[in-house]
C-alpha positions in Angstrom: -26.7 10.9 -9.7 -26.4 13.5 -7.0 -29.5 12.3 -5.3 -30.5 11.4 -1.7 -30.9 7.8 -3.0 -27.3 7.7 -4.3 -26.0 9.3 -1.1 -27.6 6.4 0.8 -25.8 3.6 -1.0 -23.8 1.6 1.6 -20.2 2.3 0.7 -18.7 0.2 3.5 -20.8 -2.8 2.6 -20.2 -2.5 -1.1 -16.4 -2.2 -0.7 -16.4 -4.9 1.9 -18.1 -7.3 -0.5 -15.1 -6.9 -2.8 -12.3 -6.8 -0.2 -11.1 -10.1 -1.6 -9.8 -8.1 -4.6 -7.3 -6.3 -2.5 -6.6 -9.3 -0.3 -5.7 -11.5 -3.3 -3.0 -8.9 -4.2 -1.7 -8.6 -0.6 -3.3 -5.1 -0.4 -5.7 -3.3 1.9 -8.5 -1.0 0.7 -6.6 2.4 0.7 -9.6 4.5 1.6 -11.8 4.8 4.7 -15.4 4.2 3.5 -16.9 6.4 6.1 -14.9 9.4 4.7 -16.8 9.1 1.4 -20.3 9.8 0.3 -21.8 8.3 -2.9 -22.6 10.9 -5.5 -23.7 8.5 -8.3 -24.7 4.8 -8.3 -25.0 2.7 -11.4 -27.3 -0.3 -11.8 -24.3 -2.6 -12.2 -23.0 -1.6 -8.8 -20.4 0.9 -9.9 -20.3 3.8 -7.4 -18.8 7.3 -7.7 -17.7 8.6 -4.3 -16.7 12.0 -3.1 -14.5 12.6 0.0 -16.7 14.4 2.6 -13.9 16.9 3.5 -11.7 17.3 0.4 -14.1 16.6 -2.4 -11.7 14.1 -4.0 -13.7 11.8 -6.3 -13.0 8.1 -6.7 -14.9 5.5 -8.7 -15.6 2.0 -7.4 -16.0 0.2 -10.7 -15.7 -3.6 -10.6 -17.8 -3.7 -13.8 -16.6 -1.3 -16.5 -15.0 -0.8 -19.9 -14.2 2.9 -19.5 -11.3 5.0 -20.7 -10.2 8.2 -19.1 -9.7 6.6 -15.7 -6.6 5.6 -13.7 -6.4 2.8 -11.1 -6.1 4.4 -7.7 -2.6 3.8 -6.2 -2.6 0.7 -4.0 -5.6 -0.9 -5.8 -6.0 -3.8 -8.2 -7.6 -3.4 -11.6 -11.4 -3.2 -11.6 -11.6 -1.7 -8.1 -11.0 2.0 -7.3 -10.2 4.6 -9.9 -9.7 8.3 -10.3 -11.1 10.2 -13.2 -8.5 11.7 -15.5 -8.9 15.5 -15.4 -11.6 15.4 -12.7 -9.9 14.9 -9.4 -12.6 16.6 -7.3 -16.4 16.8 -7.2 -16.6 20.3 -8.8 -14.5 19.2 -11.8 -16.3 15.8 -12.0 -19.7 17.6 -12.2 -18.3 20.0 -14.9 -16.9 17.2 -16.9 -20.2 15.4 -16.9 -22.1 18.5 -17.8 -19.7 19.2 -20.7 -20.1 15.6 -22.0 -23.9 15.9 -21.7 -23.9 19.2 -23.5 -21.8 17.9 -26.4 -24.1 14.8 -26.8 -27.5 16.4 -26.4 -27.3 20.1 -27.0 -26.6 20.3 -30.7 
């Protein structure tokens, strides 16, 4: 998370490998991969992305069972999401830090 390694994950290739999800629904991937940088990568391939200019955060999550997320407009289920209450990188970091503090700093 927030590492050089995460930032190097190939967004275009990862989304491209799942382009069929959008195509099956008659949709196109609604984001331009080059505009986003990975800020966290999970072993299962889920990828948190931040827009390079606006800081908007989206989550590419074809493998998840999470709550507190909303499917990004124009996307099928199990593709791109927004985090409820954390629309940008700063709020996403704060939300993660708060969750960590509640779990580990008792």
